[in-house]
PDBQT receptor file of N, H, CA, C and O in Angstrom, charges set to zero:
ATOM      1  N   MET A   1     -28.482  33.384  26.825  1.00  0.00    +0.000 N 
ATOM      2  CA  MET A   1     -28.309  35.077  26.138  1.00  0.00    +0.000 C 
ATOM      3  C   MET A   1     -28.948  35.753  26.751  1.00  0.00    +0.000 C 
ATOM      4  O   MET A   1     -28.670  36.949  26.838  1.00  0.00    +0.000 OA
ATOM      5  N   ASP A   2     -29.702  35.370  27.196  1.00  0.00    +0.000 N 
ATOM      6  H   ASP A   2     -29.927  34.399  27.126  1.00  0.00    +0.000 HD
ATOM      7  CA  ASP A   2     -31.076  36.758  27.563  1.00  0.00    +0.000 C 
ATOM      8  C   ASP A   2     -30.346  37.121  28.738  1.00  0.00    +0.000 C 
ATOM      9  O   ASP A   2     -30.940  38.137  29.097  1.00  0.00    +0.000 OA
ATOM     10  N   THR A   3     -29.357  36.904  29.618  1.00  0.00    +0.000 N 
ATOM     11  H   THR A   3     -28.874  36.078  29.326  1.00  0.00    +0.000 HD
ATOM     12  CA  THR A   3     -29.024  36.902  30.876  1.00  0.00    +0.000 C 
ATOM     13  C   THR A   3     -27.776  37.132  30.812  1.00  0.00    +0.000 C 
ATOM     14  O   THR A   3     -27.228  37.506  31.849  1.00  0.00    +0.000 OA
ATOM     15  N   HIS A   4     -27.179  37.016  29.894  1.00  0.00    +0.000 N 
ATOM     16  H   HIS A   4     -27.624  36.712  29.052  1.00  0.00    +0.000 HD
ATOM     17  CA  HIS A   4     -25.948  37.143  29.592  1.00  0.00    +0.000 C 
ATOM     18  C   HIS A   4     -24.474  36.443  30.729  1.00  0.00    +0.000 C 
ATOM     19  O   HIS A   4     -23.500  36.988  31.249  1.00  0.00    +0.000 OA
ATOM     20  N   LYS A   5     -24.926  35.205  30.715  1.00  0.00    +0.000 N 
ATOM     21  H   LYS A   5     -25.717  34.763  30.292  1.00  0.00    +0.000 HD
ATOM     22  CA  LYS A   5     -24.039  34.284  31.408  1.00  0.00    +0.000 C 
ATOM     23  C   LYS A   5     -23.339  33.785  30.544  1.00  0.00    +0.000 C 
ATOM     24  O   LYS A   5     -23.616  33.886  29.349  1.00  0.00    +0.000 OA
ATOM     25  N   ALA A   6     -22.408  33.220  30.948  1.00  0.00    +0.000 N 
ATOM     26  H   ALA A   6     -22.182  33.138  31.919  1.00  0.00    +0.000 HD
ATOM     27  CA  ALA A   6     -21.498  31.999  30.053  1.00  0.00    +0.000 C 
ATOM     28  C   ALA A   6     -22.220  30.547  30.356  1.00  0.00    +0.000 C 
ATOM     29  O   ALA A   6     -22.606  30.204  31.474  1.00  0.00    +0.000 OA
ATOM     30  N   ILE A   7     -22.322  29.814  29.239  1.00  0.00    +0.000 N 
ATOM     31  H   ILE A   7     -22.009  30.093  28.332  1.00  0.00    +0.000 HD
ATOM     32  CA  ILE A   7     -23.089  28.436  29.196  1.00  0.00    +0.000 C 
ATOM     33  C   ILE A   7     -22.256  27.226  30.198  1.00  0.00    +0.000 C 
ATOM     34  O   ILE A   7     -21.040  27.045  30.130  1.00  0.00    +0.000 OA
ATOM     35  N   ALA A   8     -22.979  26.629  30.917  1.00  0.00    +0.000 N 
ATOM     36  H   ALA A   8     -23.967  26.776  30.972  1.00  0.00    +0.000 HD
ATOM     37  CA  ALA A   8     -22.269  25.983  31.819  1.00  0.00    +0.000 C 
ATOM     38  C   ALA A   8     -21.178  24.899  31.417  1.00  0.00    +0.000 C 
ATOM     39  O   ALA A   8     -20.411  24.352  32.209  1.00  0.00    +0.000 OA
ATOM     40  N   GLN A   9     -21.251  24.671  29.952  1.00  0.00    +0.000 N 
ATOM     41  H   GLN A   9     -21.875  25.116  29.309  1.00  0.00    +0.000 HD
ATOM     42  CA  GLN A   9     -20.504  23.504  29.243  1.00  0.00    +0.000 C 
ATOM     43  C   GLN A   9     -19.426  24.301  29.075  1.00  0.00    +0.000 C 
ATOM     44  O   GLN A   9     -18.370  23.670  29.013  1.00  0.00    +0.000 OA
ATOM     45  N   THR A  10     -19.311  25.772  28.956  1.00  0.00    +0.000 N 
ATOM     46  H   THR A  10     -20.168  26.285  29.006  1.00  0.00    +0.000 HD
ATOM     47  CA  THR A  10     -17.601  26.300  28.139  1.00  0.00    +0.000 C 
ATOM     48  C   THR A  10     -16.576  26.065  29.591  1.00  0.00    +0.000 C 
ATOM     49  O   THR A  10     -16.852  26.206  30.783  1.00  0.00    +0.000 OA
ATOM     50  N   LEU A  11     -15.672  25.770  29.101  1.00  0.00    +0.000 N 
ATOM     51  H   LEU A  11     -15.448  25.656  28.133  1.00  0.00    +0.000 HD
ATOM     52  CA  LEU A  11     -14.524  25.941  30.081  1.00  0.00    +0.000 C 
ATOM     53  C   LEU A  11     -13.767  27.592  29.899  1.00  0.00    +0.000 C 
ATOM     54  O   LEU A  11     -12.877  27.976  30.658  1.00  0.00    +0.000 OA
ATOM     55  N   ASP A  12     -14.241  28.310  28.920  1.00  0.00    +0.000 N 
ATOM     56  H   ASP A  12     -14.964  27.998  28.304  1.00  0.00    +0.000 HD
ATOM     57  CA  ASP A  12     -13.770  29.445  28.772  1.00  0.00    +0.000 C 
ATOM     58  C   ASP A  12     -14.989  30.462  28.970  1.00  0.00    +0.000 C 
ATOM     59  O   ASP A  12     -15.707  30.634  27.985  1.00  0.00    +0.000 OA
ATOM     60  N   ALA A  13     -15.234  31.019  29.918  1.00  0.00    +0.000 N 
ATOM     61  H   ALA A  13     -14.651  30.880  30.718  1.00  0.00    +0.000 HD
ATOM     62  CA  ALA A  13     -16.725  32.189  30.272  1.00  0.00    +0.000 C 
ATOM     63  C   ALA A  13     -16.078  32.996  29.494  1.00  0.00    +0.000 C 
ATOM     64  O   ALA A  13     -16.582  33.089  28.375  1.00  0.00    +0.000 OA
ATOM     65  N   ALA A  14     -15.221  33.564  29.660  1.00  0.00    +0.000 N 
ATOM     66  H   ALA A  14     -14.811  33.488  30.569  1.00  0.00    +0.000 HD
ATOM     67  CA  ALA A  14     -14.992  34.903  28.983  1.00  0.00    +0.000 C 
ATOM     68  C   ALA A  14     -15.177  34.986  27.169  1.00  0.00    +0.000 C 
ATOM     69  O   ALA A  14     -15.856  35.752  26.486  1.00  0.00    +0.000 OA
ATOM     70  N   SER A  15     -14.366  33.982  26.822  1.00  0.00    +0.000 N 
ATOM     71  H   SER A  15     -13.814  33.359  27.377  1.00  0.00    +0.000 HD
ATOM     72  CA  SER A  15     -14.610  33.661  25.618  1.00  0.00    +0.000 C 
ATOM     73  C   SER A  15     -16.271  33.639  24.832  1.00  0.00    +0.000 C 
ATOM     74  O   SER A  15     -16.714  34.028  23.751  1.00  0.00    +0.000 OA
ATOM     75  N   ASN A  16     -16.861  32.934  26.090  1.00  0.00    +0.000 N 
ATOM     76  H   ASN A  16     -16.501  32.618  26.968  1.00  0.00    +0.000 HD
ATOM     77  CA  ASN A  16     -18.102  32.227  25.801  1.00  0.00    +0.000 C 
ATOM     78  C   ASN A  16     -19.205  33.936  25.608  1.00  0.00    +0.000 C 
ATOM     79  O   ASN A  16     -19.760  34.233  24.550  1.00  0.00    +0.000 OA
ATOM     80  N   LEU A  17     -19.244  34.427  26.337  1.00  0.00    +0.000 N 
ATOM     81  H   LEU A  17     -18.793  34.186  27.197  1.00  0.00    +0.000 HD
ATOM     82  CA  LEU A  17     -19.500  35.684  26.666  1.00  0.00    +0.000 C 
ATOM     83  C   LEU A  17     -19.460  36.993  25.379  1.00  0.00    +0.000 C 
ATOM     84  O   LEU A  17     -20.402  37.612  24.883  1.00  0.00    +0.000 OA
ATOM     85  N   ARG A  18     -17.942  37.091  25.107  1.00  0.00    +0.000 N 
ATOM     86  H   ARG A  18     -17.178  36.589  25.510  1.00  0.00    +0.000 HD
ATOM     87  CA  ARG A  18     -17.482  37.743  23.672  1.00  0.00    +0.000 C 
ATOM     88  C   ARG A  18     -18.316  37.204  22.360  1.00  0.00    +0.000 C 
ATOM     89  O   ARG A  18     -18.699  37.952  21.460  1.00  0.00    +0.000 OA
ATOM     90  N   ALA A  19     -18.517  35.904  22.396  1.00  0.00    +0.000 N 
ATOM     91  H   ALA A  19     -18.206  35.296  23.126  1.00  0.00    +0.000 HD
ATOM     92  CA  ALA A  19     -19.313  35.199  21.400  1.00  0.00    +0.000 C 
ATOM     93  C   ALA A  19     -20.922  35.261  21.004  1.00  0.00    +0.000 C 
ATOM     94  O   ALA A  19     -21.548  35.166  19.949  1.00  0.00    +0.000 OA
ATOM     95  N   GLN A  20     -21.262  35.469  22.377  1.00  0.00    +0.000 N 
ATOM     96  H   GLN A  20     -20.753  35.546  23.234  1.00  0.00    +0.000 HD
ATOM     97  CA  GLN A  20     -22.598  36.204  22.606  1.00  0.00    +0.000 C 
ATOM     98  C   GLN A  20     -22.843  37.716  22.401  1.00  0.00    +0.000 C 
ATOM     99  O   GLN A  20     -23.764  38.126  21.695  1.00  0.00    +0.000 OA
ATOM    100  N   ASP A  21     -21.861  38.638  23.136  1.00  0.00    +0.000 N 
ATOM    101  H   ASP A  21     -21.112  38.304  23.710  1.00  0.00    +0.000 HD
ATOM    102  CA  ASP A  21     -21.435  40.057  22.224  1.00  0.00    +0.000 C 
ATOM    103  C   ASP A  21     -21.715  40.011  20.935  1.00  0.00    +0.000 C 
ATOM    104  O   ASP A  21     -22.697  40.586  20.468  1.00  0.00    +0.000 OA
ATOM    105  N   ARG A  22     -20.826  39.276  20.180  1.00  0.00    +0.000 N 
ATOM    106  H   ARG A  22     -20.027  38.808  20.559  1.00  0.00    +0.000 HD
ATOM    107  CA  ARG A  22     -20.636  39.157  18.478  1.00  0.00    +0.000 C 
ATOM    108  C   ARG A  22     -21.769  38.720  17.936  1.00  0.00    +0.000 C 
ATOM    109  O   ARG A  22     -22.031  39.355  16.915  1.00  0.00    +0.000 OA
ATOM    110  N   MET A  23     -22.616  37.830  18.217  1.00  0.00    +0.000 N 
ATOM    111  H   MET A  23     -22.403  37.314  19.047  1.00  0.00    +0.000 HD
ATOM    112  CA  MET A  23     -23.663  37.140  17.979  1.00  0.00    +0.000 C 
ATOM    113  C   MET A  23     -25.087  38.426  18.092  1.00  0.00    +0.000 C 
ATOM    114  O   MET A  23     -26.081  38.487  17.369  1.00  0.00    +0.000 OA
ATOM    115  N   ARG A  24     -24.703  39.332  19.265  1.00  0.00    +0.000 N 
ATOM    116  H   ARG A  24     -23.895  39.282  19.852  1.00  0.00    +0.000 HD
ATOM    117  CA  ARG A  24     -25.913  40.245  19.450  1.00  0.00    +0.000 C 
ATOM    118  C   ARG A  24     -25.700  41.644  18.459  1.00  0.00    +0.000 C 
ATOM    119  O   ARG A  24     -26.642  42.339  18.079  1.00  0.00    +0.000 OA
ATOM    120  N   SER A  25     -24.391  41.875  18.159  1.00  0.00    +0.000 N 
ATOM    121  H   SER A  25     -23.626  41.310  18.468  1.00  0.00    +0.000 HD
ATOM    122  CA  SER A  25     -23.947  42.640  17.215  1.00  0.00    +0.000 C 
ATOM    123  C   SER A  25     -24.111  42.714  15.836  1.00  0.00    +0.000 C 
ATOM    124  O   SER A  25     -24.061  43.706  15.108  1.00  0.00    +0.000 OA
ATOM    125  N   LEU A  26     -24.336  41.414  15.534  1.00  0.00    +0.000 N 
ATOM    126  H   LEU A  26     -24.376  40.609  16.125  1.00  0.00    +0.000 HD
ATOM    127  CA  LEU A  26     -24.473  41.143  14.261  1.00  0.00    +0.000 C 
ATOM    128  C   LEU A  26     -26.126  40.815  13.533  1.00  0.00    +0.000 C 
ATOM    129  O   LEU A  26     -26.539  40.677  12.381  1.00  0.00    +0.000 OA
ATOM    130  N   ALA A  27     -26.703  40.789  14.808  1.00  0.00    +0.000 N 
ATOM    131  H   ALA A  27     -26.368  40.902  15.743  1.00  0.00    +0.000 HD
ATOM    132  CA  ALA A  27     -27.961  40.432  14.289  1.00  0.00    +0.000 C 
ATOM    133  C   ALA A  27     -28.848  42.146  14.255  1.00  0.00    +0.000 C 
ATOM    134  O   ALA A  27     -28.586  43.038  15.062  1.00  0.00    +0.000 OA
ATOM    135  N   SER A  28     -29.786  42.256  13.247  1.00  0.00    +0.000 N 
ATOM    136  H   SER A  28     -29.999  41.531  12.591  1.00  0.00    +0.000 HD
ATOM    137  CA  SER A  28     -30.087  43.471  13.143  1.00  0.00    +0.000 C 
ATOM    138  C   SER A  28     -31.104  43.692  14.583  1.00  0.00    +0.000 C 
ATOM    139  O   SER A  28     -31.371  44.806  15.033  1.00  0.00    +0.000 OA
ATOM    140  N   ASP A  29     -31.621  42.320  15.209  1.00  0.00    +0.000 N 
ATOM    141  H   ASP A  29     -31.405  41.414  14.843  1.00  0.00    +0.000 HD
ATOM    142  CA  ASP A  29     -32.747  42.204  15.996  1.00  0.00    +0.000 C 
ATOM    143  C   ASP A  29     -32.490  41.110  17.500  1.00  0.00    +0.000 C 
ATOM    144  O   ASP A  29     -32.214  39.922  17.337  1.00  0.00    +0.000 OA
ATOM    145  N   PRO A  30     -32.574  41.480  18.349  1.00  0.00    +0.000 N 
ATOM    146  CA  PRO A  30     -32.450  40.507  19.629  1.00  0.00    +0.000 C 
ATOM    147  C   PRO A  30     -33.013  39.049  19.312  1.00  0.00    +0.000 C 
ATOM    148  O   PRO A  30     -32.566  37.940  19.605  1.00  0.00    +0.000 OA
ATOM    149  N   ARG A  31     -34.241  39.470  18.554  1.00  0.00    +0.000 N 
ATOM    150  H   ARG A  31     -34.604  40.371  18.316  1.00  0.00    +0.000 HD
ATOM    151  CA  ARG A  31     -35.017  38.103  18.329  1.00  0.00    +0.000 C 
ATOM    152  C   ARG A  31     -34.646  37.119  17.251  1.00  0.00    +0.000 C 
ATOM    153  O   ARG A  31     -34.997  35.943  17.148  1.00  0.00    +0.000 OA
ATOM    154  N   LEU A  32     -33.748  37.942  16.349  1.00  0.00    +0.000 N 
ATOM    155  H   LEU A  32     -33.463  38.897  16.432  1.00  0.00    +0.000 HD
ATOM    156  CA  LEU A  32     -33.098  36.660  15.263  1.00  0.00    +0.000 C 
ATOM    157  C   LEU A  32     -32.092  35.991  15.901  1.00  0.00    +0.000 C 
ATOM    158  O   LEU A  32     -31.750  34.903  15.439  1.00  0.00    +0.000 OA
ATOM    159  N   VAL A  33     -31.509  36.462  16.947  1.00  0.00    +0.000 N 
ATOM    160  H   VAL A  33     -31.787  37.347  17.322  1.00  0.00    +0.000 HD
ATOM    161  CA  VAL A  33     -30.244  35.391  17.460  1.00  0.00    +0.000 C 
ATOM    162  C   VAL A  33     -30.905  33.949  17.893  1.00  0.00    +0.000 C 
ATOM    163  O   VAL A  33     -31.088  33.963  19.110  1.00  0.00    +0.000 OA
ATOM    164  N   VAL A  34     -31.211  33.041  17.458  1.00  0.00    +0.000 N 
ATOM    165  H   VAL A  34     -31.062  33.029  16.469  1.00  0.00    +0.000 HD
ATOM    166  CA  VAL A  34     -31.728  31.686  17.783  1.00  0.00    +0.000 C 
ATOM    167  C   VAL A  34     -30.292  30.907  18.411  1.00  0.00    +0.000 C 
ATOM    168  O   VAL A  34     -29.212  30.865  17.823  1.00  0.00    +0.000 OA
ATOM    169  N   THR A  35     -30.520  30.465  19.415  1.00  0.00    +0.000 N 
ATOM    170  H   THR A  35     -31.397  30.499  19.893  1.00  0.00    +0.000 HD
ATOM    171  CA  THR A  35     -29.474  29.410  20.296  1.00  0.00    +0.000 C 
ATOM    172  C   THR A  35     -30.236  28.294  20.194  1.00  0.00    +0.000 C 
ATOM    173  O   THR A  35     -31.264  28.011  20.811  1.00  0.00    +0.000 OA
ATOM    174  N   GLY A  36     -29.395  27.418  19.008  1.00  0.00    +0.000 N 
ATOM    175  H   GLY A  36     -28.560  27.648  18.507  1.00  0.00    +0.000 HD
ATOM    176  CA  GLY A  36     -30.010  26.355  19.063  1.00  0.00    +0.000 C 
ATOM    177  C   GLY A  36     -29.872  25.137  20.052  1.00  0.00    +0.000 C 
ATOM    178  O   GLY A  36     -30.439  24.068  19.825  1.00  0.00    +0.000 OA
ATOM    179  N   HIS A  37     -29.046  25.369  21.219  1.00  0.00    +0.000 N 
ATOM    180  H   HIS A  37     -28.586  26.238  21.403  1.00  0.00    +0.000 HD
ATOM    181  CA  HIS A  37     -28.983  24.258  21.820  1.00  0.00    +0.000 C 
ATOM    182  C   HIS A  37     -29.659  24.902  23.282  1.00  0.00    +0.000 C 
ATOM    183  O   HIS A  37     -29.143  24.678  24.377  1.00  0.00    +0.000 OA
ATOM    184  N   ASP A  38     -30.835  25.692  23.113  1.00  0.00    +0.000 N 
ATOM    185  H   ASP A  38     -31.255  25.874  22.224  1.00  0.00    +0.000 HD
ATOM    186  CA  ASP A  38     -31.485  26.590  24.157  1.00  0.00    +0.000 C 
ATOM    187  C   ASP A  38     -33.032  26.167  24.124  1.00  0.00    +0.000 C 
ATOM    188  O   ASP A  38     -33.874  26.789  23.475  1.00  0.00    +0.000 OA
ATOM    189  N   PRO A  39     -33.401  24.621  25.186  1.00  0.00    +0.000 N 
ATOM    190  CA  PRO A  39     -34.470  23.970  25.097  1.00  0.00    +0.000 C 
ATOM    191  C   PRO A  39     -35.800  25.494  25.404  1.00  0.00    +0.000 C 
ATOM    192  O   PRO A  39     -37.007  25.252  25.397  1.00  0.00    +0.000 OA
ATOM    193  N   ALA A  40     -35.270  26.887  25.635  1.00  0.00    +0.000 N 
ATOM    194  H   ALA A  40     -34.289  27.083  25.641  1.00  0.00    +0.000 HD
ATOM    195  CA  ALA A  40     -36.234  27.537  25.213  1.00  0.00    +0.000 C 
ATOM    196  C   ALA A  40     -36.884  28.006  24.066  1.00  0.00    +0.000 C 
ATOM    197  O   ALA A  40     -37.918  28.674  24.052  1.00  0.00    +0.000 OA
ATOM    198  N   VAL A  41     -36.147  27.576  22.983  1.00  0.00    +0.000 N 
ATOM    199  H   VAL A  41     -35.307  27.033  22.994  1.00  0.00    +0.000 HD
ATOM    200  CA  VAL A  41     -36.600  27.655  21.791  1.00  0.00    +0.000 C 
ATOM    201  C   VAL A  41     -38.017  27.043  21.156  1.00  0.00    +0.000 C 
ATOM    202  O   VAL A  41     -38.742  27.568  20.312  1.00  0.00    +0.000 OA
ATOM    203  N   PHE A  42     -38.181  25.726  21.855  1.00  0.00    +0.000 N 
ATOM    204  H   PHE A  42     -37.592  25.299  22.542  1.00  0.00    +0.000 HD
ATOM    205  CA  PHE A  42     -39.743  25.389  21.756  1.00  0.00    +0.000 C 
ATOM    206  C   PHE A  42     -40.287  26.184  22.699  1.00  0.00    +0.000 C 
ATOM    207  O   PHE A  42     -41.470  25.855  22.787  1.00  0.00    +0.000 OA
ATOM    208  N   ASP A  43     -40.018  27.147  23.525  1.00  0.00    +0.000 N 
ATOM    209  H   ASP A  43     -39.057  27.414  23.454  1.00  0.00    +0.000 HD
ATOM    210  CA  ASP A  43     -41.066  27.666  23.889  1.00  0.00    +0.000 C 
ATOM    211  C   ASP A  43     -41.630  29.218  23.178  1.00  0.00    +0.000 C 
ATOM    212  O   ASP A  43     -42.720  29.783  23.254  1.00  0.00    +0.000 OA
ATOM    213  N   ARG A  44     -40.436  29.556  22.525  1.00  0.00    +0.000 N 
ATOM    214  H   ARG A  44     -39.550  29.096  22.464  1.00  0.00    +0.000 HD
ATOM    215  CA  ARG A  44     -40.593  30.848  21.600  1.00  0.00    +0.000 C 
ATOM    216  C   ARG A  44     -40.921  30.676  20.657  1.00  0.00    +0.000 C 
ATOM    217  O   ARG A  44     -41.027  31.823  20.225  1.00  0.00    +0.000 OA
ATOM    218  N   PHE A  45     -41.180  30.094  19.963  1.00  0.00    +0.000 N 
ATOM    219  H   PHE A  45     -41.094  29.162  20.314  1.00  0.00    +0.000 HD
ATOM    220  CA  PHE A  45     -41.843  29.811  18.248  1.00  0.00    +0.000 C 
ATOM    221  C   PHE A  45     -42.579  28.725  18.248  1.00  0.00    +0.000 C 
ATOM    222  O   PHE A  45     -42.287  27.708  18.877  1.00  0.00    +0.000 OA
ATOM    223  N   PRO A  46     -43.864  28.910  17.343  1.00  0.00    +0.000 N 
ATOM    224  CA  PRO A  46     -44.770  28.122  17.148  1.00  0.00    +0.000 C 
ATOM    225  C   PRO A  46     -44.843  26.914  16.947  1.00  0.00    +0.000 C 
ATOM    226  O   PRO A  46     -44.250  26.626  15.908  1.00  0.00    +0.000 OA
ATOM    227  N   LYS A  47     -45.510  25.634  17.690  1.00  0.00    +0.000 N 
ATOM    228  H   LYS A  47     -45.991  25.868  18.534  1.00  0.00    +0.000 HD
ATOM    229  CA  LYS A  47     -44.552  24.424  17.186  1.00  0.00    +0.000 C 
ATOM    230  C   LYS A  47     -45.565  23.563  16.257  1.00  0.00    +0.000 C 
ATOM    231  O   LYS A  47     -46.787  23.420  16.313  1.00  0.00    +0.000 OA
ATOM    232  N   VAL A  48     -44.559  23.036  15.363  1.00  0.00    +0.000 N 
ATOM    233  H   VAL A  48     -43.566  23.152  15.317  1.00  0.00    +0.000 HD
ATOM    234  CA  VAL A  48     -44.999  22.401  13.954  1.00  0.00    +0.000 C 
ATOM    235  C   VAL A  48     -45.482  21.308  14.363  1.00  0.00    +0.000 C 
ATOM    236  O   VAL A  48     -46.645  21.074  14.035  1.00  0.00    +0.000 OA
ATOM    237  N   SER A  49     -44.783  20.348  15.164  1.00  0.00    +0.000 N 
ATOM    238  H   SER A  49     -43.838  20.538  15.430  1.00  0.00    +0.000 HD
ATOM    239  CA  SER A  49     -44.780  19.180  15.733  1.00  0.00    +0.000 C 
ATOM    240  C   SER A  49     -43.297  18.679  16.586  1.00  0.00    +0.000 C 
ATOM    241  O   SER A  49     -42.271  19.344  16.726  1.00  0.00    +0.000 OA
ATOM    242  N   ASP A  50     -43.563  17.402  17.042  1.00  0.00    +0.000 N 
ATOM    243  H   ASP A  50     -44.397  16.861  16.928  1.00  0.00    +0.000 HD
ATOM    244  CA  ASP A  50     -42.738  16.679  18.041  1.00  0.00    +0.000 C 
ATOM    245  C   ASP A  50     -41.794  17.299  18.263  1.00  0.00    +0.000 C 
ATOM    246  O   ASP A  50     -41.280  17.223  17.147  1.00  0.00    +0.000 OA
ATOM    247  N   ARG A  51     -40.760  18.190  19.142  1.00  0.00    +0.000 N 
ATOM    248  H   ARG A  51     -41.178  18.251  20.048  1.00  0.00    +0.000 HD
ATOM    249  CA  ARG A  51     -39.627  19.165  18.649  1.00  0.00    +0.000 C 
ATOM    250  C   ARG A  51     -39.214  19.698  17.514  1.00  0.00    +0.000 C 
ATOM    251  O   ARG A  51     -38.048  19.837  17.143  1.00  0.00    +0.000 OA
ATOM    252  N   ILE A  52     -40.495  20.089  16.795  1.00  0.00    +0.000 N 
ATOM    253  H   ILE A  52     -41.442  19.977  17.096  1.00  0.00    +0.000 HD
ATOM    254  CA  ILE A  52     -40.253  20.839  15.507  1.00  0.00    +0.000 C 
ATOM    255  C   ILE A  52     -40.818  22.149  15.528  1.00  0.00    +0.000 C 
ATOM    256  O   ILE A  52     -42.036  22.160  15.346  1.00  0.00    +0.000 OA
ATOM    257  N   VAL A  53     -40.031  23.738  15.776  1.00  0.00    +0.000 N 
ATOM    258  H   VAL A  53     -39.042  23.729  15.924  1.00  0.00    +0.000 HD
ATOM    259  CA  VAL A  53     -40.738  24.609  16.134  1.00  0.00    +0.000 C 
ATOM    260  C   VAL A  53     -40.723  25.347  14.574  1.00  0.00    +0.000 C 
ATOM    261  O   VAL A  53     -40.041  24.694  13.784  1.00  0.00    +0.000 OA
ATOM    262  N   ARG A  54     -41.277  26.446  14.049  1.00  0.00    +0.000 N 
ATOM    263  H   ARG A  54     -41.831  26.977  14.691  1.00  0.00    +0.000 HD
ATOM    264  CA  ARG A  54     -41.344  27.484  13.205  1.00  0.00    +0.000 C 
ATOM    265  C   ARG A  54     -40.502  28.898  13.532  1.00  0.00    +0.000 C 
ATOM    266  O   ARG A  54     -40.753  29.735  14.399  1.00  0.00    +0.000 OA
ATOM    267  N   ILE A  55     -39.878  28.889  12.964  1.00  0.00    +0.000 N 
ATOM    268  H   ILE A  55     -39.674  28.209  12.259  1.00  0.00    +0.000 HD
ATOM    269  CA  ILE A  55     -38.950  29.974  13.331  1.00  0.00    +0.000 C 
ATOM    270  C   ILE A  55     -39.139  31.051  12.197  1.00  0.00    +0.000 C 
ATOM    271  O   ILE A  55     -38.535  31.075  11.124  1.00  0.00    +0.000 OA
ATOM    272  N   GLU A  56     -40.165  32.003  12.674  1.00  0.00    +0.000 N 
ATOM    273  H   GLU A  56     -40.656  31.984  13.545  1.00  0.00    +0.000 HD
ATOM    274  CA  GLU A  56     -40.375  33.354  11.959  1.00  0.00    +0.000 C 
ATOM    275  C   GLU A  56     -39.757  34.675  11.882  1.00  0.00    +0.000 C 
ATOM    276  O   GLU A  56     -40.244  35.543  11.157  1.00  0.00    +0.000 OA
TER     277      GLU A  56
């Protein structure tokens, strides 16, 4: 979402981008959009234990 590109696994890039836009519009702050399938989640939030982070 940071680069506003459709995910590689989607068959409908336009629909995926619209979904990203919708998520951004619903969040009061872009940092509140947590993309659960993005491995960067493990870099952005404090680590609790292996493969577990604290989302603050």
